[in-house]
C-alpha positions in Angstrom: 75.2 151.4 13.6 71.8 152.7 14.6 69.8 154.2 11.7 72.6 153.8 9.1 70.2 152.5 6.5 67.0 154.4 7.5 67.1 156.8 4.5 67.5 154.0 1.9 64.7 152.0 3.5 62.4 155.0 3.5 63.0 155.6 -0.2 62.5 152.0 -1.0 59.2 152.0 0.9 58.0 155.1 -1.0 58.9 153.5 -4.4 57.0 150.4 -3.5 54.0 152.4 -2.5 54.0 154.2 -5.8 54.1 150.8 -7.6 51.5 149.2 -5.4 49.1 152.2 -5.2 45.9 150.1 -5.7 46.9 147.8 -2.9 47.9 150.7 -0.7 44.4 152.3 -1.2 42.8 149.1 -0.1 44.8 148.9 3.1 44.2 152.6 3.9 40.4 152.3 3.3 40.4 149.2 5.6 42.2 151.2 8.3 39.7 154.1 7.9 36.8 151.7 8.3 38.2 150.1 11.5 39.3 153.5 13.0 35.8 154.9 12.6 34.3 151.8 14.0 36.4 151.9 17.1 36.6 155.6 17.7 33.7 157.2 15.9 33.2 158.9 12.6 34.4 162.4 13.7 38.1 162.9 13.0 38.2 165.8 15.5 37.4 163.3 18.3 39.3 160.3 16.8 43.1 160.5 16.6 43.4 157.2 14.8 41.0 158.2 12.2 42.8 161.5 11.7 46.1 159.7 11.1 44.4 157.3 8.6 42.9 160.2 6.7 46.3 161.9 6.5 47.7 158.7 5.0 44.8 158.7 2.6 45.5 162.3 1.6 49.2 161.5 1.0 48.2 158.4 -1.0 45.6 160.4 -3.1 42.8 158.0 -2.1 39.5 159.3 -3.7 37.3 161.1 -1.2 34.2 159.1 -2.1 35.9 155.9 -1.1 36.9 157.4 2.3 33.4 158.7 2.9 32.0 155.2 2.3 34.6 153.6 4.6 33.8 156.0 7.4 30.1 155.3 7.0 30.6 151.6 7.0 32.8 151.8 10.1 30.2 153.9 11.9 27.5 151.4 11.0 25.7 153.6 8.6 26.4 151.3 5.6 26.6 147.6 5.5 30.0 146.1 4.8 32.6 143.5 5.8 33.5 143.4 9.5 37.3 143.3 10.0 39.2 141.9 13.0 42.6 143.2 13.9 45.3 140.6 14.5 49.1 140.9 15.3 51.4 138.0 14.4 55.0 137.7 15.7 57.8 135.9 14.0 61.3 135.7 12.7 63.0 136.5 9.4 66.5 136.1 8.0 69.3 136.0 10.6 66.8 135.8 13.4 65.5 139.4 12.7 62.3 139.9 14.6 59.0 140.6 12.8 55.7 142.0 13.9 52.9 141.8 11.4 49.7 143.7 11.8 46.7 142.4 9.8 43.0 143.2 9.4 40.9 140.3 8.2 37.4 139.0 7.8 38.8 135.4 7.9 41.4 134.6 10.6 42.0 131.1 9.3 42.9 132.3 5.8 45.1 135.1 7.1 47.3 133.1 9.4 47.7 130.4 6.7 48.9 133.1 4.2 51.2 134.7 6.7 52.7 131.3 7.8 53.2 130.3 4.1 54.9 133.6 3.2 57.3 133.2 6.1 58.1 129.6 5.6 58.6 129.9 1.9 61.0 132.9 2.3 63.2 131.8 5.1 61.2 133.0 8.1 58.9 131.4 10.6 55.9 132.3 12.7 56.4 132.7 16.5 54.1 132.6 19.5 52.4 135.6 21.0 54.9 137.7 22.9 57.9 136.0 21.3 59.4 139.2 19.8 57.2 142.0 21.1 59.8 143.0 23.7 62.1 144.0 20.8 59.8 146.9 19.9 58.6 150.2 21.4 55.1 151.6 20.5 55.8 155.3 19.7 55.4 158.2 17.4 58.3 158.5 14.8 59.2 161.3 12.5 62.2 161.1 10.2 63.7 164.1 8.4 65.9 164.0 5.3 69.7 164.2 5.5 70.8 167.9 5.8 67.9 168.9 8.0 69.0 171.0 11.0 69.2 168.8 14.0 69.3 171.8 16.3 66.1 173.3 14.9 64.3 170.0 15.0 65.5 169.4 18.5 64.4 172.8 19.7 60.9 172.5 18.2 60.3 168.8 19.0 61.4 168.9 22.6 59.4 172.0 23.3 56.3 170.2 21.9 56.8 167.2 24.1 58.9 164.8 22.1 60.8 162.2 24.1 64.0 162.2 22.0 65.8 163.5 18.9 68.3 161.2 17.3 71.0 162.1 14.7 71.4 158.9 12.6 74.6 157.8 10.9 73.0 158.3 7.4 72.3 162.0 8.1 68.6 161.6 8.9 67.2 163.2 12.0 64.6 161.2 13.9 62.1 162.4 16.5 60.5 160.0 18.9 57.3 160.7 21.0 54.7 159.0 23.0 51.8 157.9 20.8 49.5 160.3 22.5 51.9 163.2 21.8 52.6 162.4 18.2 50.0 164.7 16.6 51.1 167.7 18.8 54.7 167.2 17.9 54.1 166.7 14.2 51.9 169.9 14.1 54.6 171.9 15.9 57.3 170.8 13.5 55.1 171.4 10.5 54.3 174.9 11.7 58.1 175.5 12.0 58.5 174.6 8.3 60.0 171.2 9.1 58.5 168.5 6.9 59.3 164.9 7.7 59.8 162.2 5.1 58.2 159.7 7.4 55.6 160.4 10.1 53.7 157.7 11.8 52.8 155.9 15.0 54.8 152.7 14.8 56.5 149.8 16.5 60.2 151.0 16.6 62.9 148.3 17.0 64.9 148.8 20.2 67.9 147.1 18.6 68.8 146.3 15.0 69.7 143.1 13.4 72.2 144.2 10.7 71.9 142.2 7.4 74.2 142.6 4.4 74.6 141.0 1.0 72.4 138.0 0.2 70.8 138.1 3.7 69.7 141.7 3.1 68.2 140.7 -0.3 66.4 137.7 1.1 65.0 139.8 4.0 63.8 142.5 1.6 62.1 139.8 -0.5 60.4 138.4 2.6 59.2 141.9 3.7 57.9 142.5 0.2 55.9 139.2 0.1 54.4 139.9 3.5 53.4 143.5 2.6 51.8 142.3 -0.6 49.3 140.1 1.3 45.9 141.6 1.1 45.2 141.3 4.8 48.5 142.6 6.0 48.4 146.3 7.0 51.9 146.8 8.3 55.1 144.9 8.9 57.7 146.0 11.5 61.2 144.5 11.8 64.4 144.8 13.7 66.3 144.1 10.4 68.6 146.9 9.2 69.4 146.3 5.5 72.8 147.4 4.3 73.7 147.8 0.7 71.6 148.2 -2.5 67.9 147.5 -2.0 66.1 146.3 -5.1 62.5 147.3 -5.7 60.2 144.6 -7.1 57.6 145.8 -9.6 
């Protein structure tokens, strides 16, 4: 049943991003700050910063806010210093969760994450408890109806590891993180525009959830993603059926 709900989940995610645009801007600006701190302020020499700026462009983040974030990260302006933390845990039905956060207060963040999990049917795990369920990789997902053959020809030529035709009609390209930008550029040049393009933690196997369990898991994901310090949530859960968007 691999990938059977990918399209629905992508659309739900986009709808939530539209609703939560202010929160999304804050998360992107934080990522830009940390990326420039760790890899320098020049996007040409900093792949992580390039990806963050691309997210900012798609999210319509004002340029002045990005300029300030880059300068703060590079030490040219004073600002809050953020620490990157990854939490591991479990959701509904034992679905694995990896939660990436950026925080200036580790005690506050772990308390908020633990509370969100416990209140919504999940629990916090120990370091390494679920990491083996995920692969760090580049991922590009194309809408149903996209030519699998064309995507495969371009992607594999550019160095992609795999091209997958999912049950819901989407076409998925997987690459090593270091090759992601080259693969995306090649596909873009061929007129192939992905609905989703990111370096991510891809689940190696899915935990299929339906009905009430799917609804509960979506609520848990929504609550976690709404936390100010949480940048990204990865899960092995595959949600089947209608997915309701909270506003």
